C-alpha positions in Angstrom: 75.3 71.3 79.6 74.1 72.7 82.7 74.2 69.3 84.9 77.6 68.7 86.5 78.0 65.3 88.2 80.7 64.5 90.9 82.8 61.3 91.5 85.6 60.4 93.6 88.8 59.5 92.8 91.9 58.1 95.1 93.9 60.2 96.9 92.7 63.4 94.8 89.2 64.1 96.4 86.4 64.7 93.8 86.7 65.8 90.2 84.1 67.1 87.9 82.7 65.2 84.9 81.3 67.7 82.7 78.5 65.3 81.2 75.1 64.4 82.2 73.9 61.1 84.0 77.4 59.8 84.6 76.8 56.0 84.8 78.2 53.6 87.6 80.7 52.2 85.1 82.3 56.0 85.3 83.0 56.0 88.9 86.4 55.2 90.3 87.2 53.7 93.7 86.0 56.0 96.6 88.6 58.6 98.3 90.0 56.6 101.5 89.2 59.3 103.8 85.5 59.6 102.7 82.7 57.5 104.0 80.1 56.2 101.9 77.8 58.7 103.5 79.7 61.6 102.7 80.3 60.3 99.0 76.5 60.0 98.5 76.1 63.5 99.9 78.5 65.2 97.6 78.0 63.3 94.4 75.4 65.4 93.1 76.4 68.5 94.9 76.4 70.7 91.9 73.4 69.1 90.1 71.3 72.0 89.4 68.3 70.5 87.7 66.1 70.8 90.9 67.4 74.4 91.7 66.6 75.7 88.3 63.1 75.0 88.7 63.0 77.9 91.1 62.1 80.9 89.2 64.9 83.7 89.2 62.3 86.2 90.1 64.4 89.2 89.1 64.0 92.5 91.0 65.8 95.7 89.6 65.9 98.1 92.4 67.8 100.8 90.7 68.5 101.5 87.0 70.8 104.4 85.6 72.0 105.5 82.2 75.2 107.6 81.9 78.2 108.1 79.6 76.6 105.5 77.2 76.5 102.7 80.0 73.4 101.3 81.7 73.8 99.9 85.1 71.2 97.7 86.7 71.1 96.8 90.6 69.5 93.7 90.6 68.3 90.9 93.1 67.4 87.4 91.9 66.5 84.0 93.8 69.1 81.6 93.4 67.5 78.8 95.4 65.0 78.1 98.2 66.3 76.9 101.6 64.2 75.6 104.7 64.8 79.0 106.1 63.5 81.0 103.0 64.8 82.2 99.7 68.5 83.1 99.1 68.3 86.5 97.2 71.6 87.4 95.2 72.6 91.1 94.9 74.5 92.1 91.8 75.6 95.0 89.8 75.1 94.7 85.9 76.7 97.5 83.5 76.9 97.2 79.9 77.3 99.8 77.0 73.9 101.0 75.7 74.8 101.1 72.0 77.8 98.5 71.5 78.9 97.8 68.0 78.3 94.1 68.8 77.3 92.3 71.7 80.0 92.5 74.4 81.1 89.7 76.3 80.8 89.4 80.2 83.5 89.8 83.0 82.0 88.7 86.6 84.2 90.7 89.0 84.1 88.7 92.3 84.8 90.8 95.4 87.4 89.4 97.8 87.8 89.2 101.7 89.4 92.7 101.9 86.8 95.0 100.8 83.4 92.9 101.0 81.4 96.1 100.4 82.9 96.9 96.8 80.3 96.0 94.3 81.9 98.3 91.5 82.5 96.3 88.2 85.5 96.3 86.8 84.7 95.2 83.1 84.5 98.5 81.4 88.1 99.0 80.8 88.0 95.6 79.5 85.3 96.4 76.8 83.1 93.8 78.5 79.7 94.1 80.1 80.6 94.2 84.0 78.9 92.1 86.9 79.8 92.2 90.4 78.2 89.9 92.8 77.8 91.0 96.6 78.4 87.9 98.7 79.9 88.8 102.4 78.8 92.1 103.7 75.4 92.3 105.6 76.1 95.8 106.5 75.7 97.5 103.5 72.2 98.7 102.1 71.9 96.2 99.3 73.7 92.8 99.8 73.0 89.1 99.3 70.5 87.4 101.7 71.8 84.0 102.5 68.8 82.6 104.2 70.5 79.6 105.9 73.2 81.8 107.4 71.1 84.9 108.2 72.6 84.9 111.9 76.1 84.8 110.8 77.1 88.5 110.5 80.7 87.4 109.7 80.0 85.5 106.4 83.3 84.3 106.1 83.0 82.1 109.2 80.2 79.8 107.7 82.8 78.8 104.8 83.7 76.0 107.3 80.3 74.9 108.6 78.8 71.8 107.1 75.8 71.2 109.5 73.3 69.6 109.4 74.6 68.7 105.8 77.3 69.1 103.3 75.3 72.2 101.6 75.1 74.3 104.7 78.1 76.4 103.5 78.3 79.9 102.5 80.8 78.4 99.5 77.8 76.4 98.4 75.4 79.2 98.5 77.7 81.5 96.8 78.8 79.1 94.2 74.9 78.4 93.5 74.4 82.1 93.5 77.2 82.6 90.8 75.7 80.0 88.4 72.1 81.4 88.7 73.4 85.0 88.1 75.0 83.4 84.8 71.5 81.8 84.1 70.1 85.5 84.2 72.9 86.9 82.1 72.2 84.1 79.6 68.6 85.4 79.1 69.7 89.0 78.3 69.7 90.1 74.8 72.2 92.9 74.7 75.4 90.7 76.0 77.1 87.7 74.5 76.9 84.9 77.1 79.0 82.7 75.0 82.0 84.8 76.3 82.2 85.0 79.9 85.3 85.6 82.1 85.4 85.7 86.0 88.1 87.1 88.3 88.9 88.8 91.6 91.6 88.8 94.2 91.9 87.0 97.3 88.8 85.1 97.9 87.4 86.6 94.8 90.3 84.8 92.9 89.3 81.7 94.8 85.8 81.5 93.9 86.6 82.5 90.4 88.9 79.2 90.0 86.0 77.2 91.8 83.3 78.8 89.5 85.0 77.7 86.3 85.5 74.4 87.5 81.8 73.7 88.0 80.2 75.8 85.4 81.6 75.1 81.9 80.0 78.5 80.6 83.0 80.4 82.0 85.5 80.6 79.4 88.2 82.7 80.9 89.8 83.1 84.5 91.6 85.9 86.2 92.5 84.9 89.7 94.8 87.2 91.8 96.4 86.4 95.1 94.3 83.0 95.3 95.1 79.3 95.9 93.8 76.2 96.9 94.9 73.3 98.8 94.1 74.4 102.5 95.1 71.2 103.9 98.5 71.7 102.8 101.0 74.5 103.9 100.6 76.8 106.9 99.0 79.6 105.1 96.5 81.9 107.3 93.5 80.6 105.6 95.1 77.0 106.0 95.4 77.5 109.8 91.8 78.8 109.9 90.6 75.8 108.1 92.3 73.5 110.4 91.0 75.5 113.7 87.4 75.5 112.3 86.8 72.0 111.5 86.5 68.7 113.5 89.1 66.4 112.1 86.3 64.0 110.9 85.0 66.6 108.7 88.3 68.1 107.2 88.3 65.4 104.2 84.7 66.0 103.6 85.2 69.7 103.3 88.3 69.3 101.1 86.4 67.0 98.8 83.5 69.1 98.6 85.0 72.8 98.9 88.7 73.1 98.4 89.7 74.7 95.0 92.5 72.2 94.4 89.9 69.3 94.4 88.4 70.8 91.2 91.4 72.5 89.4 92.2 69.8 87.0 88.8 70.0 85.6 88.9 73.6 84.7 88.8 74.1 80.8 88.5 77.8 81.0 91.8 79.8 79.8 93.3 80.6 83.5 95.8 83.3 84.7 96.9 83.0 88.1 98.7 86.2 89.5 100.3 85.4 93.0 102.4 87.1 95.5 105.5 85.4 96.5 104.9 86.3 100.2 101.5 85.9 100.7 100.6 85.1 104.0 97.1 84.2 103.3 97.1 81.9 100.4 100.9 80.5 100.4 102.4 80.7 96.9 103.4 77.0 97.4 99.7 76.0 97.3 99.1 78.5 94.5 101.8 76.9 92.3 100.6 73.3 93.0 97.1 74.6 91.7 98.7 75.9 88.7 100.7 72.9 88.1 97.2 70.8 88.4 95.5 73.0 85.7 95.1 71.2 82.3 93.7 74.2 80.4 95.4 76.9 78.6 97.2 78.6 81.5 99.9 81.3 82.6 101.1 82.2 85.7 102.7 85.6 86.9 104.6 85.7 90.3 105.0 89.2 91.9 108.3 88.8 93.9 108.7 90.5 97.5 104.7 91.2 97.6 102.3 90.0 100.5 98.8 89.7 99.5 98.6 92.9 97.5 101.2 94.8 99.6 103.5 95.9 97.2 107.3 96.8 98.2 107.8 100.5 98.6 108.3 102.4 95.4 106.8 99.8 93.1 103.5 99.5 91.3 101.7 96.3 90.4 102.1 95.8 86.7 100.0 92.7 85.6 98.5 90.8 82.6 94.9 90.7 83.6 93.6 93.3 81.0 95.5 91.7 78.2 94.6 88.0 79.2 91.0 88.8 79.2 91.1 90.4 75.7 93.1 87.5 74.5 90.7 85.0 76.0 87.3 86.8 75.0 88.2 89.2 72.0 90.5 86.7 70.2 93.6 89.0 70.7 97.0 87.1 70.0 98.2 84.1 72.1 100.2 85.0 75.2 103.9 84.6 75.5 105.4 81.6 77.1 108.4 80.8 78.9 110.4 77.5 79.9 111.8 76.8 83.3 115.2 78.1 83.8 118.1 75.5 83.7 121.2 75.9 85.7 124.7 75.7 84.6 126.7 76.5 87.7 125.5 80.0 88.6 124.2 80.7 85.3 120.4 80.0 84.4 119.3 80.0 80.9 115.6 79.7 79.4 113.6 80.2 76.2 110.7 82.5 75.7 108.3 82.7 72.7 105.4 84.9 71.7 103.6 86.8 68.9 105.2 90.1 70.0 109.2 90.5 70.6 110.1 89.5 74.1 111.7 92.7 75.3 112.8 92.0 79.1 113.6 89.1 81.0 114.4 88.9 84.9 115.8 86.0 87.0 114.5 86.0 90.7 116.5 84.1 93.1 115.7 83.3 96.8 118.5 81.9 98.9 117.9 79.6 101.9 115.1 77.1 103.1 112.6 79.6 104.9 108.8 79.5 104.6 107.4 81.1 101.3 106.3 84.3 103.2 109.6 84.8 104.7 111.6 84.6 101.4 113.3 87.6 99.8 113.7 87.5 96.1 117.0 89.1 94.5 116.5 90.5 91.0 118.9 89.9 88.2 118.2 91.1 84.7 119.0 88.8 81.8 120.5 89.0 78.4 119.4 87.5 75.2 121.5 85.5 72.7 119.4 84.5 69.6 116.2 82.8 71.3 117.9 82.1 74.7 117.9 84.3 77.7 120.6 83.9 80.6 121.3 85.7 83.8 123.7 85.0 86.5 123.3 84.9 90.3 125.3 87.6 92.3 128.6 85.9 93.2 128.5 86.2 96.8 125.4 84.2 96.8 125.8 81.6 94.0 126.6 78.8 96.4 123.5 79.2 98.6 120.5 76.8 98.3 117.2 78.5 97.4 114.3 78.6 94.7 114.6 80.5 91.2 112.0 81.5 88.8 112.0 84.0 85.8 109.6 86.4 84.5 109.5 88.0 81.0 107.5 90.9 79.3 106.8 91.3 75.6 106.8 94.8 74.0 102.8 95.1 74.5 104.0 94.6 78.3 102.4 91.2 78.8 104.2 89.5 81.4 104.2 85.8 82.7 106.4 83.6 84.9 108.0 80.4 85.0 107.4 78.2 88.1 109.8 77.6 90.7 113.1 75.6 90.2 114.9 74.4 93.3 118.5 75.1 93.7 120.9 72.9 95.9 123.8 74.5 98.1 124.7 75.7 101.3 121.8 77.2 103.7 122.6 80.4 104.8 120.1 79.8 107.6 122.7 77.7 109.4 126.0 78.1 107.6 128.1 81.3 107.2 127.3 82.9 103.8 128.5 86.4 102.7 126.2 89.4 103.5 125.0 92.2 101.3 127.4 94.6 100.0 129.5 96.5 102.6 128.2 94.3 105.1 124.5 95.8 105.2 121.6 93.4 106.7 119.4 94.2 103.7 119.4 94.5 99.9 120.8 98.2 99.9 121.2 98.2 96.0 117.3 97.8 95.5 116.8 100.7 98.0 113.2 101.3 99.2 111.8 98.3 97.2 113.3 95.9 99.4 111.0 96.8 101.9 107.3 96.5 102.2 104.1 97.5 104.4 103.0 95.2 107.0 99.3 94.1 106.6 97.1 95.5 109.5 99.1 98.4 110.3 99.6 101.9 108.4 102.4 102.2 106.0 104.7 105.2 106.1 103.7 108.0 103.4 107.0 107.1 101.6 110.2 105.2 102.0 113.3 106.5 100.2 116.9 104.9 100.0 119.5 106.6 102.2 122.7 107.8 100.7 124.5 105.2 103.0 123.1 102.0 103.8 119.8 102.9 105.5 116.4 104.2 104.5 114.4 107.6 105.0 110.8 107.2 106.5 108.5 109.7 105.7 105.4 109.8 108.2 101.9 109.7 106.4 100.6 111.8 108.9 101.3 113.2 112.4 101.1 110.9 115.4 100.6 108.1 113.0 102.2 104.9 113.5 104.0 103.1 110.5 105.4 99.7 110.0 107.7 98.2 107.3 109.6 94.8 107.0 112.1 93.3 104.7 112.8 89.5 104.5 116.6 89.9 103.2 118.1 89.4 106.7 118.1 85.4 105.9 121.3 86.0 104.3 122.7 87.1 107.5 121.6 84.4 109.7 124.4 81.9 109.2 126.9 84.4 110.4 124.7 85.9 113.3 126.4 83.5 115.9 129.9 85.2 115.0 128.6 88.7 116.0 127.3 90.3 119.3 124.0 91.7 117.5 122.6 94.8 115.5 124.0 98.1 115.3 121.7 101.0 114.0 122.7 104.5 113.2 119.5 106.7 113.5 119.2 110.5 112.5 116.0 111.9 114.4 116.3 115.2 112.4 115.4 117.2 115.5 112.9 114.8 117.0 113.6 112.0 119.4 111.6 108.9 119.5 111.2 105.3 120.0 111.5 102.3 117.5 110.3 98.8 117.9 113.0 96.6 116.2 112.1 93.0 115.5 113.9 90.0 114.2 111.3 87.2 113.0 111.5 83.9 112.0 108.9 82.2 109.7 107.9 85.9 108.9 104.6 85.9 107.7 103.5 82.6 109.1 100.0 82.8 110.9 99.8 82.7 114.7 102.8 83.8 116.6 103.4 80.2 118.0 106.7 78.5 118.2 105.4 75.2 116.7 103.6 76.7 113.9 103.7 80.4 113.3 105.9 83.0 113.3 108.4 84.1 116.2 109.1 87.8 116.7 112.0 88.8 118.9 111.4 92.4 119.9 113.7 95.2 121.5 112.1 98.8 121.8 115.0 101.5 121.2 114.9 105.2 122.0 116.9 107.4 119.7 117.7 111.0 120.1 117.0 114.2 118.0 120.3 114.2 116.4 122.5 111.1 115.2 122.4 108.1 117.6 124.2 104.7 117.3 122.3 102.2 118.8 123.8 98.5 119.5 121.3 95.8 120.3 122.8 92.7 121.5 121.1 89.4 120.7 120.1 88.7 124.4 118.2 92.0 124.3 115.7 90.7 121.8 112.8 89.2 123.7 110.7 86.5 122.1 107.8 84.1 123.5 108.3 82.4 126.6 109.0 79.1 124.5 110.9 80.6 122.0 114.8 79.3 121.7 117.2 81.5 123.6 118.8 83.2 120.5 116.9 84.6 117.8 118.9 83.3 114.8 118.5 82.1 112.2 116.1 84.6 111.3 114.2 85.5 108.0 112.7 88.9 108.5 113.5 92.3 110.0 110.5 94.5 111.2 110.6 98.1 112.2 107.4 100.0 113.9 107.3 103.6 115.2 105.5 106.9 115.2 106.7 110.3 114.5 104.9 113.0 116.4 105.4 115.3 113.4 105.8 115.0 109.8 109.5 114.9 110.2 111.3 112.2 108.3 113.3 109.4 110.1 116.5 108.6 108.7 118.0 105.1 109.7 121.6 105.6 108.2 122.7 102.1 108.4 121.6 98.5 110.1 124.4 96.4 110.4 125.9 93.5 112.3 128.4 94.3 115.2 
């Protein structure tokens, strides 16, 4: 069962037949966007027969035993290319004297920390494997012969010349399958129980690997999605920019995860950030909906690609999910999609353990996925049904809704999104937050989160009034934070002059960059496809300073509309010369 043939289906790219020697009678009509030449190239893309004739030639370069675990650092040959052998480097850790052979967890590093090859399976009672794939600057790393001249390995994801196999995606996926070949030969692990997981591109490749290798029985994908030809995520824009128009359909057919998702048989958990700039959550849910296997979804509200709101910690279901899949733990809970009756939503949740908590999340407006803000409302239970009512002041707004439940073993899952009709607060007057604040004061610091690429403050606290206290991480350190809740003020912005901030410098004057943002989190600051930032630097004094910023003072790109509203994000960037906190007592319209 190691041969996998590809065929084309109308409008859906390629799917996988987990069978040997698919006959011509099995083939559906060709994808209308693909040439016969492309189809011939990719039909046998993942056929491993010839590749497996190449000896693995394992080389253990380091082996240690400590605390009852043995860890090997290993190179194997995955394939031979015209430029030489691909040598895959991975770390393999397992218990020395287990009660029985442990299952295997393959931990795939993502894009943010390519040098991290520390396996994560020990806490899961699994043998742990981590495969290095994209950092040629560490001492031990995988050697992709065809891409030796590409120090930024991720860029070669988009290259398909001279043929479709000249892609780091192809090289890495073959490498993963060959590492599994090696593991299947090891007597001290159970290669019939294999899980794979990772975040960012690690999650992407985990889904991909499960689709093309039926030996994988469990997937734990975090902050990952397919469908790069869809919405304008950061990776979607990179896809469009790096490929000529005539190559996009071929790349999508061969390497887009969404192409393969319907063929995944492994039990799959997808954990997604609702405000992910890199892999938009809309694409992720499309991927989830296409899964036909056992599956669960967990949505983390107001989170951007691992950047959690201040004061909150990520509570996931990855560990229990892997235990469920590999070690026969009880089934996971399930939840129905919420159904609306006026402003009240109801749903059902079941599972082997009691459901102890359920939460409704509601995002008003029609802004882009990364620019949404999710209002949290706790639900109540009557018999087997849960219900929650939207905040009264926003009940007439359009938007998106989902629910998350948790059982008494703290296993959490979410529904998919449900659309709500109503008034668009981005264009029509709608109520503001309590007491006229421009952000969700009731949720305090958790209404704000760090900005990717700029250091967060050391701490953010709720102010006693309608503001926040920003505590620097270090002297002279720049800080940044963002909230998306201001979408709720957009419809009434035209009836006000601008924004009023009351800032307490606590003995230290300074400057703060205040920005109103449209399409917050969209890649590129371009009017046509990315976010638009209207920025105003303001100086505050050492004591309490009231600062009024008229709309006309916010300066955007040359091509941007004259007025900053409607907007869906508010960003603050500043620096303190000492560790003295900066308190913004209130942020209001005036």
